[in-house]
C-alpha positions in Angstrom: 0.1 -0.1 0.1 3.0 2.3 -0.5 1.1 4.3 -3.3 -1.5 5.3 -0.7 1.3 6.9 1.4 2.5 8.6 -1.9 -1.0 10.0 -2.3 -0.8 11.4 1.4 -3.6 9.2 2.7 -3.1 8.4 6.4 -3.7 4.9 7.7 -6.7 6.3 9.8 -8.4 8.1 6.9 -11.6 6.1 7.1 -11.3 4.9 10.7 -14.8 3.8 12.1 -16.3 4.3 8.6 -18.7 1.6 7.1 -18.2 1.0 3.4 -20.0 -1.0 1.0 -18.4 -2.0 -2.4 -20.1 -3.9 -5.0 -18.3 -6.1 -7.4 -15.5 -6.4 -4.9 -14.6 -10.2 -5.2 -11.9 -9.2 -7.9 -10.7 -6.4 -10.2 -11.0 -2.8 -9.3 -13.7 -3.5 -6.6 -11.4 -5.9 -4.8 -8.5 -3.4 -4.8 -10.9 -0.6 -3.7 -12.1 -2.9 -0.9 -8.6 -3.7 0.4 -7.4 0.0 0.1 -10.4 1.2 2.1 -9.9 -1.4 4.8 -6.0 -0.6 4.9 -7.2 3.0 5.7 -9.3 2.0 8.5 -12.8 1.3 7.0 -15.1 -1.7 7.9 -15.7 -2.9 4.3 -18.8 -4.9 3.2 -18.1 -6.7 0.0 -21.1 -7.4 -2.1 -20.6 -9.9 -4.9 -22.1 -13.1 -6.4 -18.8 -14.7 -6.6 -17.9 -16.7 -3.6 -14.4 -15.5 -4.3 -15.5 -12.4 -2.2 -15.3 -14.6 0.9 -11.5 -15.1 0.3 -11.0 -11.5 -0.1 -12.8 -10.7 3.1 -10.8 -13.3 5.0 -7.5 -12.0 3.6 -8.3 -8.4 4.7 -9.2 -9.7 8.2 -6.1 -11.8 8.4 -4.0 -8.6 7.6 -5.6 -6.8 10.6 -8.5 -5.1 8.7 -12.2 -5.2 9.0 -14.3 -6.9 6.2 -17.2 -9.1 5.7 -18.7 -10.7 2.4 -22.3 -10.9 1.6 -23.2 -13.1 -1.5 -25.8 -11.4 -3.7 -27.0 -11.3 -7.1 -27.5 -7.8 -7.9 -30.1 -8.4 -10.4 -32.2 -10.3 -7.8 -34.2 -7.2 -6.4 -35.7 -9.1 -3.4 -32.4 -10.5 -2.3 -30.7 -7.1 -2.6 -33.6 -5.4 -0.6 -33.1 -8.1 2.1 -29.3 -7.6 2.2 -29.7 -3.7 2.5 -32.1 -4.2 5.4 -29.6 -6.6 7.1 -26.7 -4.2 6.7 -28.6 -1.3 8.3 -29.8 -3.7 11.1 -26.5 -4.9 12.0 -24.4 -1.5 11.5 -27.0 1.1 11.8 -25.6 3.0 8.8 -23.4 3.1 5.6 -20.8 5.9 5.3 -19.4 5.2 1.9 -21.3 3.4 -1.0 -19.2 2.4 -4.1 -21.3 1.1 -6.9 -18.7 -0.7 -8.8 -20.2 -4.0 -10.2 -20.6 -4.3 -13.7 -20.5 -6.8 -16.7 -18.8 -6.5 -20.0 -19.4 -9.0 -22.7 -18.5 -7.5 -26.0 -20.8 -8.2 -28.9 -22.1 -6.5 -31.9 -25.2 -4.7 -31.4 -27.6 -7.1 -33.6 -26.0 -10.1 -31.8 -26.7 -8.8 -28.2 -29.8 -10.3 -26.8 -32.2 -8.1 -24.8 -31.7 -10.3 -21.9 -27.9 -9.2 -21.8 -29.1 -5.6 -21.7 -31.5 -6.2 -19.0 -29.0 -8.0 -16.8 -26.4 -5.3 -17.2 -29.1 -2.7 -16.5 -30.0 -4.4 -13.3 -26.4 -5.0 -12.2 -25.5 -1.4 -12.6 -28.2 1.3 -12.8 -31.0 -0.5 -11.0 -28.9 -2.0 -8.2 -27.0 1.4 -7.8 -30.4 3.3 -7.6 -31.5 0.6 -4.9 -28.5 0.9 -2.8 -28.6 4.7 -2.8 -32.2 4.8 -1.9 -31.5 2.5 1.1 -28.4 4.3 2.6 -28.8 8.0 1.4 -31.5 8.7 4.1 -29.2 7.5 6.9 -26.4 9.4 5.5 -28.4 12.8 5.3 -29.6 12.1 9.0 -25.9 11.7 10.2 -24.7 14.6 8.0 -22.0 12.5 6.5 -21.7 10.1 3.4 -20.1 9.5 0.3 -21.7 7.9 -2.9 -19.6 7.2 -6.0 -20.5 5.2 -9.2 -17.8 3.7 -11.4 -18.3 5.0 -14.9 -16.6 4.4 -18.3 -16.4 5.8 -21.7 -19.4 6.0 -23.9 -20.2 5.0 -27.4 -17.9 2.1 -27.6 -18.3 -0.1 -30.7 -19.3 -3.8 -30.1 -20.4 -2.7 -26.4 -23.4 -0.7 -27.0 -25.2 -2.3 -24.0 -22.3 -1.7 -21.7 -22.0 2.0 -22.9 -25.6 2.6 -22.3 -25.5 1.3 -18.7 -22.4 3.6 -18.1 -24.5 6.5 -19.4 -26.9 5.6 -16.7 -24.3 5.4 -14.0 -22.9 8.8 -14.8 -26.1 10.6 -15.5 -27.6 9.2 -12.1 -24.6 10.8 -10.1 -24.8 14.2 -11.9 -28.6 14.3 -11.4 -28.4 13.3 -7.7 -25.6 15.7 -6.8 -27.8 18.6 -7.7 -30.5 17.5 -5.3 -28.0 17.2 -2.4 -27.6 20.3 -0.2 -24.1 21.2 1.2 -25.6 21.1 4.6 -26.5 17.3 4.1 -22.7 16.5 4.4 -23.1 13.9 1.6 -20.9 13.9 -1.4 -21.9 12.5 -4.8 -19.4 11.7 -7.6 -18.4 9.5 -10.3 -15.2 7.8 -11.1 -13.8 7.0 -14.5 -10.9 4.5 -14.1 -9.7 4.4 -17.6 -8.7 0.9 -19.1 -7.6 -1.3 -16.0 -5.8 -4.7 -16.0 -8.7 -6.8 -14.6 -10.2 -10.2 -15.1 -13.1 -8.5 -16.7 -10.9 -7.0 -19.4 -8.8 -10.2 -19.9 -11.9 -12.4 -20.2 -13.5 -10.5 -22.7 -12.1 -12.3 -25.7 -15.0 -11.4 -27.9 -13.7 -7.8 -28.0 -10.2 -9.0 -29.3 -12.1 -11.1 -32.0 -13.9 -8.1 -33.3 -10.7 -6.0 -33.2 -8.7 -8.9 -34.7 -5.7 -8.6 -32.5 -4.2 -10.2 -29.4 -4.6 -8.6 -25.9 -1.1 -7.4 -26.0 -1.7 -5.8 -29.3 -4.9 -4.3 -28.1 -3.2 -2.9 -25.0 -0.5 -1.4 -27.1 -2.7 0.2 -30.0 -6.1 0.6 -28.4 -5.4 1.7 -24.8 -4.3 5.1 -24.1 -3.8 5.6 -20.4 -1.9 8.7 -19.5 1.3 7.7 -17.8 1.1 4.1 -18.7 2.2 1.9 -21.6 -0.9 -0.1 -21.9 -3.3 -1.3 -19.2 -3.4 0.5 -15.7 -2.7 -1.7 -12.7 -5.7 -2.2 -10.6 -4.0 -1.4 -7.4 -3.0 2.1 -8.9 -6.6 2.6 -9.9 -7.8 1.5 -6.5 -5.5 4.1 -4.9 -6.7 6.9 -6.9 -10.2 5.8 -6.4 -9.9 6.0 -2.5 -8.1 9.4 -2.7 -11.1 10.6 -4.5 -13.1 9.3 -1.9 -11.2 10.8 0.8 -11.6 14.2 -0.9 -15.0 13.5 -2.0 -16.3 17.0 -1.2 -14.0 18.6 -3.7 -15.3 16.1 -6.2 -19.0 16.5 -5.5 -21.1 16.7 -8.7 -18.1 15.7 -10.9 -16.6 12.8 -12.4 -13.3 12.2 -11.0 -10.7 10.1 -12.9 -7.9 7.7 -12.0 -5.1 9.8 -13.5 -5.5 13.2 -11.8 -4.4 12.3 -8.4 -1.6 10.2 -9.5 -0.1 12.9 -11.8 -0.5 15.6 -9.1 1.5 13.5 -6.6 4.0 12.6 -9.2 3.2 8.9 -9.2 3.0 9.0 -13.0 4.0 11.3 -15.7 1.9 11.4 -18.9 3.7 11.7 -22.0 2.3 13.2 -25.3 1.6 10.7 -28.0 2.9 11.4 -31.5 -0.2 11.9 -33.7 1.8 10.8 -36.8 2.8 7.5 -35.1 1.2 4.6 -37.2 -1.0 2.3 -35.2 -2.0 0.0 -37.9 -5.5 -0.1 -36.7 -8.7 0.1 -39.0 -10.5 3.3 -39.4 -13.4 2.2 -37.2 -10.9 1.2 -34.4 -8.9 4.3 -34.7 -12.2 6.3 -34.1 -12.7 4.3 -30.9 -9.1 4.8 -29.8 -9.6 8.6 -30.2 -12.8 8.7 -28.5 -11.5 6.7 -25.5 -8.5 8.8 -25.3 -10.3 12.0 -25.6 -12.9 10.9 -22.8 -10.1 9.9 -20.3 -7.9 12.7 -21.0 -10.6 15.2 -21.2 -11.9 14.5 -17.7 -8.3 14.4 -16.4 -7.9 17.8 -17.9 -11.2 19.2 -16.7 -10.3 18.0 -13.2 -6.9 19.7 -13.2 -8.4 22.9 -14.4 -11.0 22.8 -11.6 -8.3 22.4 -9.1 -6.4 25.3 -10.7 -9.4 27.5 -10.5 -10.1 26.6 -6.9 -6.5 27.5 -6.0 -6.8 30.7 -7.9 -10.0 31.6 -6.2 -8.6 30.6 -2.8 -5.8 33.0 -3.3 -8.1 35.9 -4.4 -10.3 35.4 -1.3 -7.1 35.4 0.9 -5.7 38.6 -0.9 -9.3 40.1 -0.4 -9.4 39.3 3.3 -5.9 40.7 3.8 -7.1 44.0 2.1 -10.1 44.1 4.5 -7.9 43.4 7.5 -5.4 46.3 6.3 
C-alpha cells in the first residue's frame, strides 16, 4: 500500500467508517475494498462470486475489518433483504461504491435483450436501490459518500455496456444537484480508464472483433496517461480511494484515475505522437480517439477545476488581507 502513502492518505483516513463496495470479489472493486480496509474502514463486500469471502478473510487476517455478503444484484428481493440486514447490523453506511458491472462485448445485432436487462439491473437499477436504502441515513448523520464507477460511452461492440455507463454517470450528476451542502453527503462518479482486470482479460469477444491479441490491443487501443497499456488495478484503486477521501472537492463531478496520480508524481503522462502509425482500421482508430479524448478530457477538466479553486482561494485570501489592512 505504498502508493497510498504517496497520495498522502493516512492509515486512519476512514477509521470507523462503514463502506459497501459492489463487485468487490476481484478487479477494481477488490482493490478498492482492500485499500479502504487498509485505511481503517469496515468494508462490506457485495458480490455473487464466492471468491469475495476469500478477499474478506484476507483483509481480516491482515488486521483489517471486512465481511462478505453473497448477492446477485439482479435479484431485487435478495438485494433489498441485504440492504435491510446491513442497516440492522451496522445502523448506517458511510461510503457506498457502486462498482459492479459486466462486460461481454458483442455486435449490436448479436446482443440479446436479456443481456441488456441483466447489465442494467447489475449497474443502474442496483445502484439506485442501494442509494435509496443508504442515503436517508447518510443525510440524517450529516455524512456520506456515494460514488458510481463509470466508463467511456459510445464504444463499438459494447452498446449495452456503454448505455449502462451513461445511466451510472447521469444518475450521479442528477443526484448531486439534489444534495444540499448542509447534508454533508458527497456524490461523485469515478472514471478508471482501461485497467488490468479479469473482466478485461476475459472479454475475448472484443479481441475477436478487433482482430488482435490482448497485447496488441493494449498497445494500440489503450491510451492511459502515464502508462504503456493497461493500468494496474492497485494504482486505479489508490486513486479511487483518494477521490473518496476528498469527495467533497469532487461533488457533482466525474473524478478520474489519473489526476491524483499525476498531481502526486506517481505517474508522468507523455504526449503521443499523432503521426505515429498504429496499424488499426478506421473504425478502431475512431474508438481509440474517443476513449483517449474521454479519459484525458476528464483528467484535464479536473486539473483545471483544481487550478481555478487554487486561484479563487488566493483571491479570497488577498481580499481578506485587504479588508484586514
